[in-house]
C-alpha positions as CSV (number, residue, x, y, z in Angstrom):
1,M,38.9,-39.1,42.1
2,I,38.9,-35.5,43.1
3,Y,37.7,-32.6,40.9
4,S,38.8,-29.1,41.9
5,N,40.0,-25.6,40.9
6,N,37.0,-24.9,38.6
7,V,37.1,-21.1,38.9
8,A,34.2,-19.4,37.2
9,K,35.1,-17.7,33.9
10,N,32.1,-15.4,34.2
11,Q,31.5,-14.2,37.8
12,N,27.9,-13.5,37.0
13,E,27.3,-17.3,36.5
14,N,28.3,-20.2,38.7
15,S,30.8,-22.7,37.3
16,R,29.3,-26.2,37.0
17,I,30.4,-29.8,36.6
18,Y,28.3,-32.6,35.4
19,F,28.6,-36.4,35.8
20,G,26.9,-39.3,34.2
21,D,25.7,-42.4,36.1
22,N,29.2,-43.9,35.7
23,L,32.1,-41.7,36.7
24,L,34.3,-43.6,34.2
25,N,32.2,-41.9,31.4
26,G,34.0,-38.7,32.4
27,F,32.7,-35.2,33.3
28,F,31.7,-31.9,31.7
29,Y,32.5,-28.5,33.1
30,K,30.8,-25.2,32.1
31,N,31.6,-21.6,32.8
32,S,35.0,-22.5,34.2
33,K,38.6,-21.5,33.3
34,G,39.5,-25.2,33.8
35,M,39.2,-28.2,35.9
36,T,41.8,-30.2,37.8
37,M,41.3,-33.9,38.1
38,S,43.2,-36.0,40.6
39,M,43.1,-39.8,40.8
40,K,44.6,-42.5,42.9
41,L,44.7,-46.1,41.9
42,Y,44.0,-49.0,44.3
43,D,44.3,-52.8,43.9
44,A,41.6,-55.3,44.6
45,E,42.5,-55.3,48.3
46,G,42.2,-51.6,48.6
47,K,45.9,-50.9,48.8
48,L,47.2,-47.7,47.1
49,I,49.2,-48.5,43.9
50,T,52.5,-46.6,43.4
51,L,53.4,-46.5,39.8
52,R,57.1,-47.1,39.0
53,E,58.8,-44.7,36.6
54,N,58.6,-45.8,32.9
55,S,55.8,-48.3,33.8
56,A,52.6,-46.4,33.0
57,Y,51.3,-43.9,30.4
58,I,48.1,-41.9,30.1
59,T,46.8,-40.8,26.7
60,I,45.1,-37.4,26.3
61,G,43.0,-37.4,23.1
62,S,40.9,-35.1,21.1
63,L,42.8,-31.9,21.9
64,N,41.1,-29.5,19.5
65,S,42.8,-26.2,18.6
66,D,41.5,-23.3,16.5
67,A,44.8,-21.4,16.8
68,G,45.2,-18.5,14.4
69,H,41.4,-18.1,14.1
70,N,40.0,-18.3,17.6
71,N,42.9,-18.5,20.1
72,E,40.5,-18.9,23.0
73,Y,39.6,-22.3,21.6
74,I,42.9,-24.2,22.3
75,E,42.3,-27.2,24.5
76,K,45.2,-27.9,26.9
77,A,46.1,-30.6,29.4
78,E,48.8,-30.0,32.0
79,I,50.4,-32.7,34.1
80,I,50.8,-31.6,37.7
81,N,53.9,-32.7,39.6
82,S,53.5,-32.5,43.4
83,D,53.0,-34.5,46.6
84,G,54.6,-37.7,45.3
85,H,52.9,-37.9,41.9
86,Y,54.8,-37.0,38.7
87,G,54.6,-37.0,35.0
88,S,56.1,-35.7,31.8
89,G,54.9,-35.1,28.2
90,V,55.6,-37.4,25.3
91,A,55.0,-36.1,21.8
92,L,53.4,-38.7,19.5
93,P,54.7,-39.1,15.9
94,E,52.1,-37.8,13.3
95,S,50.2,-35.9,16.0
96,S,49.4,-32.2,15.8
97,V,49.8,-32.0,19.6
98,T,53.2,-31.0,21.0
99,V,54.7,-30.7,24.5
100,H,55.1,-27.3,26.0
101,Q,56.6,-26.2,29.3
102,G,54.3,-24.3,31.7
103,A,55.1,-21.5,34.1
104,N,55.5,-24.0,36.9
105,G,57.8,-26.3,34.9
106,N,55.0,-28.8,34.3
107,D,54.5,-30.2,30.8
108,I,51.4,-29.0,28.9
109,L,50.0,-30.8,25.8
110,Y,48.2,-28.8,23.1
111,A,48.3,-28.1,19.4
112,D,49.8,-24.7,18.6
113,K,48.6,-24.9,15.0
114,N,45.0,-25.2,13.9
115,N,43.8,-28.8,13.8
116,E,40.1,-27.8,14.1
117,L,39.9,-27.3,10.3
118,L,40.3,-31.1,9.9
119,Y,38.3,-32.4,12.9
120,D,35.4,-33.5,10.7
121,D,34.8,-34.0,7.0
122,K,32.5,-31.0,6.6
123,I,35.2,-28.7,5.1
124,T,34.8,-26.0,2.5
125,Q,37.2,-25.4,-0.3
126,A,38.5,-22.2,1.4
127,E,39.1,-24.2,4.6
128,R,40.8,-27.0,2.7
129,K,43.2,-24.5,1.1
130,Q,43.9,-22.9,4.5
131,A,44.5,-26.4,6.0
132,I,46.9,-27.3,3.2
133,D,48.8,-24.0,3.8
134,I,49.2,-25.0,7.4
135,W,49.8,-28.8,7.2
136,G,50.4,-29.7,3.6
137,K,48.2,-31.7,1.2
138,E,49.4,-35.1,2.3
139,I,48.5,-34.6,6.0
140,V,45.1,-33.0,5.1
141,E,44.2,-36.0,3.0
142,K,45.4,-38.5,5.6
143,Y,43.9,-36.9,8.7
144,L,40.7,-35.2,7.5
145,N,37.9,-36.2,10.0
146,W,40.4,-37.2,12.7
147,D,38.0,-36.4,15.5
148,S,35.1,-38.6,14.2
149,S,33.0,-40.2,17.0
150,T,32.5,-43.4,14.9
151,D,35.9,-43.9,13.3
152,R,38.8,-43.5,15.7
153,S,41.5,-44.7,13.3
154,K,42.9,-41.1,12.9
155,E,42.6,-40.0,16.5
156,I,46.4,-39.9,17.0
157,F,46.4,-36.5,15.1
158,G,44.8,-34.8,18.1
159,A,46.4,-36.9,20.9
160,G,49.4,-36.6,23.2
161,L,50.9,-38.7,26.0
162,F,51.9,-38.3,29.6
163,K,54.4,-40.7,31.2
164,V,53.2,-40.9,34.9
165,W,54.7,-42.4,38.1
166,G,54.2,-42.1,41.8
167,N,51.2,-42.4,44.1
168,G,48.6,-40.7,41.8
169,I,47.8,-38.8,38.6
170,T,46.8,-35.1,38.5
171,I,45.9,-33.3,35.3
172,R,44.7,-29.8,34.7
173,F,42.3,-29.4,31.7
174,S,41.7,-25.9,30.4
175,N,40.7,-23.6,27.6
176,E,39.6,-20.0,27.4
177,I,36.1,-20.8,26.0
178,G,35.1,-22.0,29.5
179,S,33.6,-25.4,28.8
180,A,34.9,-28.9,28.0
181,W,34.1,-32.6,28.1
182,A,36.5,-35.2,29.3
183,T,36.0,-39.0,29.1
184,Y,38.1,-42.0,30.0
185,S,38.4,-45.2,28.1
186,T,40.9,-48.0,27.4
187,T,41.3,-46.9,23.8
188,V,44.9,-45.9,22.9
189,P,45.7,-44.5,19.5
190,K,47.9,-46.5,17.3
191,L,51.5,-45.2,18.0
192,G,54.2,-44.7,15.5
193,F,57.0,-45.9,17.8
194,N,57.6,-48.8,20.3
195,M,57.7,-48.1,24.0
196,D,58.1,-50.2,27.0
197,K,54.8,-52.0,27.7
198,P,53.3,-50.7,30.9
199,E,52.7,-53.3,33.7
200,L,49.3,-51.6,34.2
201,D,46.9,-51.0,31.4
202,P,47.3,-47.4,30.2
203,L,44.4,-45.1,31.1
204,D,43.2,-43.1,28.1
205,V,41.6,-39.7,28.6
206,T,39.7,-38.3,25.6
207,Y,39.2,-34.5,25.9
208,T,36.8,-32.7,23.7
209,S,35.0,-29.4,23.7
210,G,31.4,-29.0,25.0
211,K,29.5,-30.2,22.0
212,I,27.4,-32.9,23.8
213,V,23.8,-32.3,24.7
214,L,23.5,-32.9,28.5
215,D,19.8,-31.9,28.9
216,K,17.9,-34.5,30.9
217,S,14.4,-35.0,32.1
218,N,12.1,-37.3,34.1
219,V,9.1,-39.5,33.2
220,Y,6.6,-40.7,35.9
221,I,4.0,-43.4,35.5
222,H,1.1,-43.3,38.0
223,Y,-1.8,-45.7,38.7
224,V,-4.8,-44.0,40.4
225,D,-7.8,-45.6,42.1
226,V,-10.8,-43.5,41.0
227,H,-13.5,-46.0,42.1
228,E,-15.6,-43.7,44.2
229,H,-15.6,-40.9,41.7
230,A,-16.4,-43.3,38.8
231,N,-19.3,-44.8,40.8
232,A,-20.7,-41.3,41.5
233,N,-20.3,-40.5,37.8
234,P,-21.1,-43.7,35.9
235,D,-21.0,-42.2,32.4
236,K,-17.6,-40.6,32.9
237,T,-14.6,-42.0,31.1
238,E,-12.0,-39.2,31.6
239,F,-10.4,-38.5,34.9
240,L,-7.8,-36.3,36.7
241,P,-5.3,-37.3,39.4
242,E,-7.3,-35.4,42.1
243,H,-10.4,-37.7,41.4
244,G,-8.7,-40.6,43.2
245,I,-5.8,-41.9,45.3
246,E,-2.6,-43.1,43.8
247,I,-1.9,-46.8,44.3
248,D,1.5,-47.1,46.0
249,G,4.3,-49.3,44.8
250,V,3.0,-50.0,41.2
251,G,4.1,-47.0,39.2
252,E,7.5,-46.4,37.7
253,S,9.9,-43.4,37.4
254,F,12.5,-42.9,34.7
255,L,14.9,-40.3,36.2
256,D,17.7,-38.3,34.6
257,H,17.1,-39.7,31.1
258,A,18.5,-37.8,28.2
259,I,16.0,-35.8,26.2
260,G,15.3,-37.7,23.0
261,A,16.0,-41.1,24.6
262,N,13.4,-43.8,24.7
263,Y,11.7,-45.4,27.7
264,E,9.5,-48.5,28.0
265,H,7.1,-49.4,30.8
266,T,5.4,-52.8,31.5
267,L,1.8,-52.3,32.5
268,W,0.9,-53.4,36.0
269,D,-1.5,-56.5,36.0
270,W,-4.4,-54.7,37.6
271,L,-7.0,-57.4,36.7
272,S,-5.3,-59.9,39.0
273,H,-5.4,-57.3,41.8
274,G,-9.2,-56.7,41.6
275,Y,-9.1,-53.6,39.4
276,E,-10.4,-52.8,36.0
277,L,-9.8,-49.8,33.6
278,A,-11.9,-46.8,34.4
279,T,-11.1,-45.2,31.0
280,L,-11.8,-46.5,27.5
281,L,-8.0,-46.8,26.7
282,V,-4.6,-46.5,28.2
283,D,-2.5,-43.5,27.1
284,D,0.1,-44.8,24.7
285,N,2.8,-42.8,26.6
286,V,2.3,-45.0,29.6
287,K,3.6,-48.0,27.7
288,G,6.6,-46.1,26.3
289,G,7.8,-43.2,24.3
290,T,10.4,-40.5,24.0
291,V,11.7,-38.4,26.9
292,K,10.8,-34.7,26.4
293,E,11.9,-31.5,27.9
294,G,10.4,-30.9,31.4
295,D,9.0,-33.6,33.7
296,Q,6.2,-35.8,32.2
297,H,3.5,-37.5,34.2
298,Y,1.2,-40.2,32.7
299,Y,-1.7,-41.8,34.5
300,V,-3.7,-45.0,34.4
301,Y,-7.1,-44.6,36.1
302,L,-8.6,-47.8,37.7
303,K,-11.8,-48.7,39.5
304,H,-12.7,-51.9,41.5
305,G,-13.5,-54.8,39.2
306,M,-16.8,-56.8,39.2
307,D,-16.9,-60.5,39.9
308,T,-18.2,-61.8,36.5
309,N,-18.6,-65.3,37.9
310,A,-20.9,-64.2,40.7
311,S,-24.5,-65.5,40.6
312,R,-27.4,-65.0,43.0
313,D,-28.7,-68.5,42.1
314,K,-26.3,-71.0,43.6
315,V,-26.6,-74.8,43.5
316,V,-26.7,-76.2,47.1
317,N,-26.0,-79.9,47.7
318,Q,-27.8,-81.3,50.8
319,E,-27.0,-84.5,52.6
320,I,-28.7,-85.8,55.8
321,K,-27.6,-88.7,57.9
322,Y,-30.0,-90.5,60.4
323,I,-28.0,-92.1,63.2
324,Y,-29.0,-93.4,66.7
325,E,-27.3,-92.1,69.8
326,N,-25.3,-95.3,69.9
327,G,-24.0,-94.7,66.4
328,E,-26.2,-97.2,64.5
329,T,-27.9,-96.1,61.3
330,A,-31.5,-95.3,61.9
331,A,-32.4,-94.8,58.2
332,P,-30.7,-94.5,54.8
333,D,-28.9,-91.2,54.2
334,Y,-30.8,-88.5,52.3
335,K,-29.1,-86.7,49.4
336,G,-30.8,-83.9,47.6
337,V,-30.2,-80.6,45.6
């Protein structure tokens, strides 16, 4: 997959694109007039797949539009025809999204009437009246909360379809606000018409505005040997990292975790490695907690353990054998303690 043409909307700020750990979870772009996504499909042997015409479709979902109120907030998806890859728009029955022809002759999917009024169920009486004026009472009652993240049964209201063929798929996502989130899944909205079943599973692209919190942070767990400092200060029970040396290979790092997410750490078995706790307790945040803004460092301070089984008074068993040079016994063996 290739992501390109993310021209900065505000020249005083760099355009940015964010990815999760899995590229199939999509991408988020910010301060950009749009983003072009190009993909090529390969089979299990690494051979490029060429899609036959009328054999594959890609669904573009969650195309929000605030037309008539904020015309900058109209999310669009344009199929790019070039270099052996092609596509055309297909309007879905019952959808607010329609097919438009762009300046280059490519089809563009977007809703030219306001569907943002119905995207969730938090609607005022004034907004409901406005929505009924635009769509009619029946559609408002049927598709209210169409963009719910937990109930996708109404998602067709904000979806469109591209028929694609050739050696790849290229789509241009854009809106005038300057940020958007796109994800891919195998979810296809229930259609109101029958079409030829693709030989390949359709690839569904869900496209929504930038409402997802992407802030991430890191958590680091450290184990520090403070034996010398603890011996020099026998009454001390609180320590700092500079009081000792970090023990390599036993800590743990939780990197790029979303703020508010939970983490859990299994304590290192320091007793079996000859250490004991130098502090009275272990910080609860070492064992687990919630990721917060800014890097977090938590420490376990250890000193060398004492051998509790050691004793200065040892029991010694003694046995003496009296043998002549020729190997014969000279006297009975002596056994004592």
